[in-house]
N, C-alpha and C positions, 0 to 999 in steps of 0.2 A: 363571350367578346373576343372569340377568334383567336389571332395573334397580334397585337399591339393593337390591335382596337381601342381596347380598353386600357391606352399605352400611362402613362405618369401623369403627362400632362391634362387627361379630361379624367383623371382620378385628382390630381390635386384641385383641378376648379371643382368638382364635386364636393370634396371634403371641405373648401376654403366656405359653402358655401352650409357647412353642417349636416352633408347628412354622410355615409360613408360612401368614398370613392376607392373602386375595387380596382385592382390591375390586374391584367391577363397575365397568368405566368405559364402559359404556353410560348412554347418556343425561345428561351430570352438568352440562351445562349447564342442562338444564332442571329439576333436580333440585337444583340452588340455587336458581335461581329461584323453586322453587316448595315451596325448604323456609323460604327469607326470606319469601316473600308468608304463612305459617303463624305467622311470629312468631320464627320462630326458639327455638322452646324450649331452656331450658339455655341461650342464647346460646353453642351450639359454633361455630355455622360464623363469628359473628363476630368469634370468639375465633381462628378460624383466619385471617380475614381481617385481620388486626390483626395477623399474623406473616407477611401477604403482601409478596414482594419490590419488589410496584408500587403505592402506599396510594392513589396517582390513581383507576389501573383498580378497586381495591376500593371507593372510596368511590362513586367515579359506579354502581355495581351496586348498592349498597346505598340507593342515593339510587334508583334506578329500581326497588325490587322489595322491600326489605322494607318489613311494615306489623310497626307494633307491638302486640302482644296478637292481629296473627293475624288475615288477611282476614274478614268471614262467611262462612259454610260456601253459602251462599247465590250468591254473586255465584263469576264465573269466574277461573280462574288467567290473567293477563296472553297474550297472542299474542306470544312473542318474535321468533317472524319463525321460516324453515325456513333449513337451510344451503343453499349454492350454488357453484359449481364456482367463479362469481370471488371468495366469500367476504364475509363481511360481516363490518365490525369489531366489531360490538359480542356478536354470537354467537360471534368467536370469545376474546371477555374472561373471555364466560361461561365458556368449556371449561377456557383457562387458568386460570382460578381455579373453576372445579367440581372440576378434576381436582387440582390442588394442593390444595381443602380436604380431598379425601377423604383423599388420602394421608396429608397432613398431622394431622388425627388419627387417623387407624387406628396413627399411629406416637407418639402418645402415651405415656408411663408404661411403656417401654419401651424396650430396645434393639437388639431385633431385626426382620429384616426385616420388609419388606413389600410385596406384588406387587397389579399391578391389572391386569385381562381384558378384551381388548377384540374386539370381532366387526371381522375383516377389512373385512366387505361394508359396513358404514356408515364409509365410506371418507371423506366430507366432514367431517368430523369433527377426523380424525387426528391430521393434523401439531399446530395449538394444543392440544387436549386430549393427547397426550405429552408437549410439551413443559410443559404445567401437571405432569403427574405426578412428571416429571423435577427442577421446581425445586423441588419439596417432599422429595426424594429418595428416590422409588421402587426398589427394590431388583430386581425381576424384573419384566418384560413377561411377558407370554401373551396371543395371538394364535389365532385361529381362528375358523372361517365363511371362508376365504378362502384363497390363498396369497402369504401379506405376505411375502414374497421382498425387498421394497426396506426393512423394517424397518429391516434394521441400519446402510444407509446413513443412514437418517432419523435415528437414534441418533448416529449417529457426529459429526452435520450439528452435531443441537438439545447436545451434550454440548458444545457449545465458543459457543455461541447465535449459528451460524450458519446461514444459508439454508438450507431443506428441502424439497425437491420429494417427491410422492408421484404416480405412475400414476393417471389415474380412470379406469376403465372405464365405456364412452358404448355403446348402443345406436345400431346402422344409420352409425358413422361412418364415412367416405369408407377404400375401403381406403389405409394405410401412416395414416391420421391419427392424431397421440395426444395426447391432453388432459393437462393438468398439473398438479396443484396446490401451488402455490407459498404458502410460508409465510417471512419472516421475522424473527425476535425481534427486531433490532433497531427493530423498527416499534412494537413496544409496552414496549422496556427502559424505563425511568423517570430511571433515574442510571447509566450503564453502569459509571461508577468504581466501584458497590459489585457490581458482577457476578462472580464468579469460575466457571474451569470446572466443570462438575455429574461428577458421579458416574454412570458409565455405569454402567446397569441388564443385569443379564441378560437375554436375549430367549431365550421358549420356546417355538415355535411350537406349534400345535397342529395334529396332525395323523392322517390315519388310514386311509394306506399307509405302508408300506415306501418306495414307489418315491415319494412325495412327498418324503419324509424326506431320501431320497438328493437330490432335485435339489434344496431348500432348501441341503442342505447345500454343494453344488458349485457352485451359483451365484448365492445370496446375496450382498448387497454390501455384506459384513460379517461379523462371525463370530457362528455362532449358539451355544450354549449349551448347547441338549438340547431336547427333546422331550414334549411330551406325549403322548401316545398316547391319544387318544378314540374309545373303541366309539360302536354303535348303541344301546346299552342308556342313555348321558350321556342328561342331559337337554339342555332348550335345543336350539337346531339341532342333527343331525347331517347329515353326509356321506352324497348320495344312494346308493346302490347301485350296485356297481359294472356296466353290461351294461346291458339291456335291464329297465327296470323292469318288475318283476311285484308284484302285491298278494294280500293275504291275503285270505281271505272277506271280513273285519273291515275290509277297508281298509288295510293298512297294508304299507308296502313289506317287501318279503322281501331279507334280506340273507343271502349267502351262504358258500362259502369265500373266494370272490374277493375280501372285504372283509374279513380274516383278515390281521392284520398280524404276517410274518415276525420274529419275536422277535430270532431268532440271524441275520437281515441286520441289527434297528436293534444288534445287541453289536454288529456287527463297525464300524459307523459311529465306536462308541470314545467318545462323546458321553452323559452321562447320559439318562434320561428315566424318568418318569413312566406309570404305566395310573391311565385314568380311563373311569369306564362301569361301576356296580354293583362295584365294589373294596370300596366302603366297611364291612370286617368286618374282625375282626382275620385270621379265615381269608383275606378278600382279601390285603389288605396283605400277608403270611405267602407267598401262595401270588405276588405280587408280585415280591417280594425274589430267591425261589426264581429268577424267569425273566428277571433282572441288574436289576430295574427298580430307581430308586434310594431309589420310595415311590410314592404313592397320590396322586391328585386327589382330590377328596370334595367332590360340592357338594350332592346331597339331604338329609344329613342333617344339615348345616348349616343348608340352608334353613331346616328344620324347628325349628330352636333357638330358646333364645327370644331371644338376640342378635339375629337373622335380623330384614330389614329388612320381612317377612311382616305383613302385615296380622294381628293373633294368632286372632282369629273362622278365619282364613283356617288358618291355620296346625294349628290347633286341631282344625278340622272335619278337614283330610286327616289328621291323624295318628290319629284315632278310628276313621276308615275304614279306616285300616291296620291298627287294632288286631281291629277286627269282622271283618278278613279281605274287604274290600269296597273294597278301592284299585286303582284302574285308572289305569295311564299311556295313553295312545296315539298312536302313534305317527301325527304325520299329514299325510300328504303333498304337501297344501295350504294347510293354514292360514297360513304364512310369504308373505307377499312376496315373499319372497329366490328361492324355489325349492325350498329346504331341505326335508326332512323334518323337522318341528318336535313336539316332545313335549310331549303337554297332560295335566296332570291331569283327571280325569273330576271337576267337584265341583256340586252343584245350587248355583242362582243366580249361575253366570258364564259366559262366554261357549264354555263346553266342552256348552251344552246346547244340540244344534242349533236348539228353536226358540226361545231367549233371543237367539242369535248371530242366525234370521232375522228379528227386529224390528229388530236395531240400525238406527239410520240413518247410512248408509256417509257418512265422510267422512279425509282427512288432512289434518290441521292441525298435526302437529308432525312427519312426514316425514325420520324417520330411513332407513326403509328403503326409498324414494324410488329408480326406476331413472333414471336419465339418458339422454338419447335424443337425437340430432342430429336438428334440424329440418330442412324442406328449404329453408329459409334457412344453414343451415349455424351456427345457434345453439342452444345448448343447453335443454331443457325438462326437465322433472321429471314423471315418471308413478309411480301404485301402483297393484297389480293389487287391493289392497284399498279405495281410493278408489270414488266414484260410476262405477257401470258404465258410464253415459254419457261422463262425464268420463274417463272410461280410453280409451274409444273414439277419443274427439276426438282425442286425443294418440298416438292410431297403435297401440294396442294392442290386443288383440282378446278377445275375450268371454270365449273359453273358458277363460282365464287368470284371469278375477275369480273362479271359481268355487270359493267354497268361502273364499277368502280372509280374513283375520282382520286385523284392527289392532293389532296386538302392539305397536306405538308405547304406545297409549293405554292398552290394558291392562296391560301390564305396570309403566307407571305404578301404575293404579291398586290393582292389587296390594300397591305398597306404602303404600296410603293416602293416594294424592293423587290422587283423578281429579278429571278435567277435568267440571265443571257444565257442563252442554249448555241450550240454549235453551229445551227443555221441562219442566228444570227440578230432571229426572232426572240421575245420575251416570254415565258412565262406568264399563263394571262389567271386573273382573280375567278374567284367564285365567291361572291357574297353571300355569309347566312347571316337572316333576321329573325324575329317573330313574327307570327300569325299581324303581329299590332304593326305591320308596315302601314298596315291601310287606314290605321286612323293616326300616323306621325302630323296629316296637318294642321292636328291640335296645336300644335308647336309655332306652326309659322304666321305671318301677319301677313295677310294676302297672298298676292303672288310669290313673296319673297320666302327662296326656300334654303336660306340661312337662319339660323337657331342657335342658341347658345345654353351651355348647362345651365343656367341661370335661367333662361327661359322653361327648360324642361321644370328644374325646380319649383317654381314659380306657377306654374297650370297645376302639377300634380299637387302642392300644398292648397287648391283652390285659391 
């Protein structure tokens, strides 16, 4: 669900309807800072921060970022800095508060559970982010785009406000070298007398193979409560095809029988599972239940409903294309700096247009998808295949790794109306990710009306 597409407002609407509303946990530190700089319309962020258990931290964040009535549109958002292995306190505070705010607001007005979704590949913000969500009472943690085998242990530590660690991947590290992220809640707690044990959330890793499900079930350092099985038709990052990469004539990865999840094997694990990737219909839900699934995970339909964080003009343009039979989602094997295939919804005026993409000046100023690497002197450096080619090569990267890479960090934040203003006076452009189910979005519309609500989606899905 991108960055803030599945925001607190959408998740709240879905949870109010008796389903599990899930907020996106991507870049919530940056989302918090930008919402405050935009003046916090409606006062929702400040309301949530007034309930934050660390008031001094909340005030520091307000002092640093809140702009009454919003910053001028012609000025850029403040540079917050980028996450590093060592950790920067101000960014950790933004992560704790940003995740707290999103979950807190999603939980308002009802008593139903709320979940949060993270990308395992974005590792450096993990620990403070999970802690912030747990402080707000998140009920379910869903984590994909990687192998989150250590997350159960992290949850066990943070439930009791104990120090937590997480292994970080570093390219080029010496054989046997281990790089461990560390986070101690005690460094941030302002009044220990007010802190009580937290409620442990359920943990649902996203998997694309039954073999991975088995490994996580056997080897994770704590309990797993179920799985989300996500196929290659789902939006966002897809798992790469198993075996040698082969492409269609148009350049999309080819998935085969080896990429199908053995649902019989999943049933034998004895844990609940949900199916994702073009299951967003009443028929899809019935098919999933018939296979023993507990339900389905739906992204594309909710990303295009009125409560979504997606800029309304983008949302409506995509729905119109679908209604006209012209919708196209391209599985791009190159776009994401992570190296995972990434679903791109083709839309005029966005970075899905090759000509527009080529005109963008490459830069890396958010850095969530940077790759950590070990330098010759043993220290850790950071590079992104979407940054300027010369910079990437100077850091030991290869020129072929930069071809076709797009700055997802900036474009995903642009999707929700908070683009960075560039020195030339233009704004960073969006790049929308949706699943193949975009072509079926008309089932939620009434006639030619392109606007529909989360309640419309739930009504159709439940038949």
